[in-house]
C-alpha positions in Angstrom: -13.0 60.4 45.5 -12.4 57.7 43.1 -14.3 54.9 43.5 -12.1 51.7 44.1 -13.1 49.0 41.6 -12.9 45.5 43.3 -10.3 43.0 42.5 -12.7 40.2 42.6 -13.3 37.8 39.4 -16.6 38.1 38.1 -18.8 35.2 40.2 -18.1 31.8 38.9 -15.2 32.2 37.2 -11.3 32.0 37.7 -8.0 33.7 37.3 -5.0 31.6 36.6 -1.7 32.5 38.5 0.9 30.6 37.3 0.5 28.1 39.6 -2.8 27.8 38.0 -2.0 27.8 34.9 0.8 25.3 35.4 -1.6 22.4 36.5 -4.3 23.6 33.7 -1.8 23.2 31.2 -0.8 19.7 33.0 -4.4 18.8 32.4 -4.7 19.8 29.1 -1.5 18.2 28.3 -2.8 14.7 29.3 -6.3 15.3 27.5 -3.9 16.3 24.4 -0.8 13.4 24.4 -3.7 10.4 25.5 -6.7 11.7 22.5 -3.8 12.1 19.7 -2.0 8.5 21.0 -5.3 7.4 19.4 -5.0 9.5 16.0 -7.3 12.2 17.3 -6.9 15.3 15.6 -7.8 18.8 17.1 -10.0 21.0 15.9 -11.2 24.2 16.9 -14.3 27.0 16.5 -15.6 30.4 17.9 -16.7 30.8 21.6 -19.7 32.6 19.5 -22.8 30.7 18.2 -26.2 31.5 17.0 -28.6 31.6 19.8 -31.0 29.7 17.5 -28.5 26.5 17.5 -29.2 25.6 20.9 -33.0 26.8 20.5 -33.1 24.0 17.9 -31.1 21.5 20.2 -31.9 22.4 23.5 -35.2 24.5 23.7 -36.1 27.8 24.7 -35.8 27.5 28.4 -32.4 26.8 28.2 -31.6 29.6 25.8 -33.1 32.0 28.5 -32.3 30.9 31.7 -28.7 28.9 31.4 -27.1 30.7 28.6 -25.2 33.8 27.9 -27.3 35.5 25.1 -27.3 38.6 24.2 -27.9 40.8 20.7 -25.2 42.0 18.8 -24.9 45.4 16.6 -26.5 44.1 13.7 -29.6 42.6 16.0 -28.6 39.0 15.8 -28.9 36.9 18.7 -25.3 35.2 20.1 -24.8 32.7 22.5 -21.5 32.1 24.4 -21.4 28.2 23.7 -22.5 26.4 26.8 -21.3 22.9 25.4 -19.4 22.1 22.1 -21.2 19.1 20.8 -23.7 21.4 18.5 -21.0 23.2 17.1 -18.8 20.4 16.0 -22.5 18.5 14.3 -22.3 22.0 12.7 -18.9 21.5 11.4 -20.0 18.3 10.5 -22.5 18.9 8.7 -21.4 21.8 6.3 -18.7 19.6 5.2 -20.0 16.1 5.2 -19.9 15.6 1.2 -15.9 16.1 1.6 -14.7 14.9 4.9 -13.4 11.4 5.3 -14.8 9.3 7.3 -14.4 7.8 10.3 -13.6 11.1 11.8 -11.3 11.0 15.2 -12.0 14.3 16.1 -10.7 16.2 19.6 -11.2 20.1 21.2 -10.4 21.7 24.5 -12.6 24.7 24.0 -14.1 26.8 26.8 -17.8 27.0 27.8 -20.1 29.3 29.4 -23.2 28.2 31.1 -25.1 30.6 33.3 -25.5 28.8 36.7 -25.2 28.5 40.5 -21.4 27.8 41.0 -20.9 25.2 42.9 -18.3 22.4 43.6 -17.5 20.6 40.0 -19.5 23.0 38.3 -18.5 26.8 37.2 -20.0 29.2 35.0 -16.8 28.9 33.1 -14.9 26.2 32.3 -12.9 24.1 29.6 -13.9 20.5 28.4 -12.3 18.1 26.3 -14.1 16.7 24.1 -13.5 13.6 22.2 -16.1 12.4 19.1 -15.5 9.4 16.6 -18.0 9.8 13.5 -19.0 7.1 10.9 -18.3 3.9 13.0 -21.9 2.1 14.1 -20.3 -1.3 15.5 -19.0 -1.4 19.2 -15.5 -1.1 18.0 -16.0 2.8 18.3 -17.7 2.6 21.8 -14.7 0.3 23.1 -12.0 2.7 21.8 -13.7 6.2 23.2 -14.5 4.5 26.7 -10.8 3.2 26.6 -9.5 6.4 25.9 -11.4 7.8 28.9 -9.8 5.5 30.8 -6.1 6.1 29.7 -6.7 9.6 30.2 -6.9 8.6 34.5 -4.4 6.4 34.2 -1.9 8.8 32.4 -3.1 11.1 35.5 -1.7 8.5 37.8 -5.4 7.1 38.9 -5.2 3.6 40.1 -8.6 1.6 38.9 -9.5 1.6 42.2 -9.4 5.6 42.4 -12.7 5.5 40.0 -14.9 3.2 38.0 -16.7 3.2 34.6 -20.4 3.2 34.9 -22.0 1.9 31.5 -25.5 1.6 30.7 -27.4 1.4 27.4 -30.3 3.9 26.1 -31.7 1.3 24.4 -31.9 -1.1 27.0 -33.7 1.2 29.0 -36.2 1.8 26.4 -37.1 -2.1 26.1 -37.3 -1.4 30.2 -39.9 1.0 29.5 -41.8 -1.3 27.4 -41.6 -3.9 29.3 -43.5 -1.9 32.0 -45.9 -0.7 29.3 -45.2 2.5 29.4 -46.3 5.2 27.0 -43.9 7.7 25.2 -44.8 10.4 27.9 -44.4 8.2 30.7 -41.0 6.9 29.2 -39.8 10.4 29.3 -41.0 11.4 32.6 -39.7 7.9 34.2 -35.9 8.6 32.2 -35.9 12.2 33.8 -36.9 10.9 37.5 -34.3 8.1 37.3 -31.5 10.2 36.0 -32.1 12.4 39.7 -31.7 9.0 41.6 -28.6 9.2 43.0 -28.7 12.9 44.1 -32.3 12.9 46.0 -33.8 10.9 48.7 -34.8 7.6 48.4 -38.6 8.5 49.6 -38.8 11.9 47.0 -37.8 9.2 44.2 -40.5 7.2 45.4 -42.6 9.6 45.6 -42.0 11.2 42.0 -42.3 7.4 40.6 -45.6 7.1 42.1 -46.7 10.5 40.9 -45.9 8.6 37.3 -46.5 5.0 37.5 -48.4 3.9 41.0 -49.0 0.8 40.2 -45.6 -0.1 39.0 -43.4 1.9 41.4 -42.3 -0.6 43.3 -41.7 -3.0 40.5 -39.3 -0.3 38.6 -37.4 0.4 42.2 -36.5 -3.4 42.3 -35.6 -4.3 38.9 -33.6 -0.9 38.9 -32.1 -1.6 42.2 -29.4 -4.3 41.3 -27.8 -5.0 37.6 -28.1 -8.8 38.2 -32.1 -8.3 38.7 -32.4 -5.8 35.5 -31.1 -8.1 33.6 -32.7 -11.2 34.7 -36.0 -9.1 33.9 -35.3 -7.0 31.1 -32.4 -8.5 29.4 -33.3 -12.2 29.0 -33.2 -13.2 25.2 -32.0 -9.4 24.5 -30.0 -8.6 21.8 -29.2 -4.7 23.8 -28.3 -6.9 26.4 -26.2 -8.9 24.7 -24.4 -6.2 22.9 -23.7 -4.3 26.4 -22.6 -7.6 27.5 -19.8 -8.3 24.4 -18.9 -4.2 24.8 -17.9 -5.2 28.2 -15.7 -8.4 26.9 -14.3 -6.0 24.1 -13.3 -3.4 26.8 -11.9 -5.9 29.3 -9.4 -7.1 25.9 -8.1 -3.4 25.8 -7.4 -3.8 29.4 -10.6 -1.9 30.9 -11.4 -4.0 34.0 -12.9 -1.7 36.3 -16.3 -1.9 34.6 -19.8 -1.7 36.3 -23.0 -2.2 34.5 -25.4 0.8 36.4 -29.1 0.6 35.2 -29.7 3.8 36.6 -27.1 6.1 34.4 -28.7 7.9 32.2 -26.1 11.3 31.3 -29.2 13.5 31.5 -29.0 14.7 27.7 -31.8 13.5 25.1 -29.4 13.2 22.0 -28.0 9.9 23.1 -29.5 7.0 21.6 -27.1 4.1 22.7 -24.4 3.0 25.3 -24.3 6.0 27.6 -20.9 6.0 30.5 -19.4 8.0 33.2 -15.6 7.9 34.8 -16.9 7.8 38.3 -14.8 8.7 41.3 -14.8 5.9 44.1 -13.0 8.5 47.0 -15.7 9.4 50.0 -14.8 12.9 49.7 -15.2 13.2 46.0 -17.5 10.3 45.3 -19.2 11.9 42.2 -19.3 11.8 38.3 -15.7 13.7 36.9 -16.8 12.8 33.3 -18.9 10.8 31.0 -20.3 10.3 27.4 -22.1 8.1 25.4 -23.5 7.4 21.3 -25.6 10.1 19.7 -26.4 8.5 16.4 -29.0 11.5 15.5 -26.9 14.2 16.1 -26.8 15.9 12.4 -30.8 15.7 12.7 -31.1 19.6 13.3 -29.2 20.7 10.1 -31.5 17.7 7.5 -28.1 16.2 7.3 -27.7 12.7 6.7 -27.4 10.2 9.7 -23.6 9.7 10.5 -23.2 7.6 13.9 -21.4 9.3 16.6 -19.5 8.1 20.1 -17.6 10.9 22.3 -17.2 12.1 25.7 -16.7 15.2 27.5 -14.4 15.9 30.4 -14.3 19.4 32.6 -10.9 20.7 33.8 -13.0 21.8 36.7 -13.8 18.3 37.8 -10.5 17.0 36.4 -8.5 19.1 39.2 -11.2 18.7 41.9 -10.1 14.5 41.2 -6.2 15.5 41.2 -6.4 17.2 44.6 -8.6 14.8 46.3 -6.1 11.7 45.6 -3.0 13.8 45.5 -2.0 13.6 42.0 -1.4 17.3 41.4 2.1 17.9 39.9 4.3 19.8 41.4 4.7 23.4 39.9 7.9 24.3 37.7 8.1 27.6 36.5 9.1 28.4 33.0 12.8 29.3 33.9 15.0 26.9 34.8 17.9 29.4 35.6 17.9 32.6 37.0 21.1 34.8 36.4 22.0 37.1 39.7 24.2 40.3 38.7 26.6 41.5 41.8 26.7 45.0 40.1 24.0 46.7 37.7 27.4 47.5 35.3 27.1 43.2 35.4 23.7 43.1 33.6 25.2 42.9 30.0 27.4 40.4 30.5 24.4 38.1 32.1 22.5 39.1 29.0 25.1 38.0 26.8 25.4 34.5 28.6 21.8 34.1 28.9 21.4 34.4 25.2 23.9 31.9 24.6 22.6 29.4 27.1 18.9 30.1 25.4 20.5 29.2 22.2 21.4 25.6 23.6 17.9 25.2 25.1 18.1 26.6 28.4 14.9 28.8 29.5 17.0 31.7 31.4 15.7 35.0 33.8 18.1 37.9 34.3 18.5 40.0 37.3 17.1 43.4 35.9 16.9 44.8 40.1 19.9 46.4 42.3 19.3 43.9 45.1 21.9 42.3 47.0 22.9 39.1 45.8 21.0 37.3 49.0 18.0 39.3 48.2 18.4 37.8 44.1 19.1 34.4 45.4 15.9 34.2 47.7 13.7 35.9 44.9 14.8 32.9 42.6 14.0 30.6 45.5 10.7 31.8 46.2 10.0 31.8 42.8 10.9 27.7 42.9 13.7 28.4 39.7 16.0 25.6 39.7 19.2 26.8 39.2 21.1 29.9 40.2 24.5 31.8 39.0 26.2 34.9 40.2 28.3 36.9 37.3 30.8 39.1 39.0 34.1 40.4 38.5 35.7 37.0 38.7 33.5 35.6 36.7 33.8 37.7 34.2 37.6 37.5 34.0 38.0 33.8 35.0 35.2 32.6 32.8 34.2 29.9 35.1 30.9 29.6 36.9 29.2 28.6 40.3 26.0 26.9 39.3 24.3 26.4 42.3 21.4 23.6 42.5 18.8 25.1 44.8 17.1 21.8 45.9 19.9 20.3 46.9 22.4 23.4 47.5 24.9 21.2 45.5 27.6 23.7 43.6 29.4 23.1 40.0 32.1 25.3 39.4 32.3 24.9 35.5 33.0 27.3 32.3 29.9 28.5 30.0 30.0 25.6 27.8 28.8 23.2 30.4 26.1 25.2 32.1 23.3 23.6 29.6 24.7 20.2 29.7 24.2 20.1 33.5 21.0 21.7 33.6 19.2 19.5 30.5 20.3 16.3 32.7 18.5 17.2 35.7 15.2 17.1 33.4 
């Protein structure tokens, strides 16, 4: 007996049927148009990278437990990239003497990470990466955060639909100094603060107490509100002043929905300055949508000269969740604008001739290849959401006049072939 192979996709990845691909292309289109409107240029690279790249940047544990790593036939260790940042750092380091800075680059790679699939997180996803290389001033931070804001606006989001949370790793370092924490304590406290909003308050307090038992209450009090944090750590503090100036710049750019969040960490160790995240305010999807920050030491592992960098990554899974939650998904439209039905198979050639003429005039046309009755052909077009239909039969061939039907309204136009393209293009 032949064993039937399952039709299920691999766990944690997705199949993209045309309706799904339509949404995916819409998301990519918004990302690309906003990035390019700020003068960013697209780059790309292979999904295959040397495992050594991630060991140097992220450590042995992440490579062994969270990546798809294998040996190729040349006995080389290869990893399916889990993120794009190490790749773009490698690319810039390889040609840093030939490149003209500042660089405004973006890409939309697919990424792979072996982890438990859950809402907003899968084993494969696509991610917009936007990076500005070579600018140390906060003008770069403001531009990149403004791009993130404009992406949300282009998706149709209102300011009240999301907030941009902002913090500074330098300001957090100042807090560790204020509490006289050792480097080891600082690192451990940072990791716990990063989990603050994901664990119960008593667990958070107990975890802090294990590291700083005599300072736990005061740390919790200080990070509990932006005002207290600034009153305690931010007084006469250059890093606090820098963050305030950045917020003022963003407000001048029209970005008003910003909040300072002293608990925002953004997980990754490579952040060196400002960090931010776009956060969905809807109660059904109250979570981070995407984020980024400044990482000035990005090229260190390649022994390259220091190049200040700021950027962010935005995933397609969380983008779609946001659009669905806020009812901002675009209405599906197929590629075909017109379906040509045939009264009998003998009119197939006439249909193809007309279709070729219309395609030359920019109309996307599908024709009937079946022997279905006209009613069933029209039903097929309707089911596929093709907006226009016309029928070719004896009368149409003899008279050169066609009935173009708009499926959504039922409106019919009796016109010669030369008028078809104009009506269809008017409706776009």
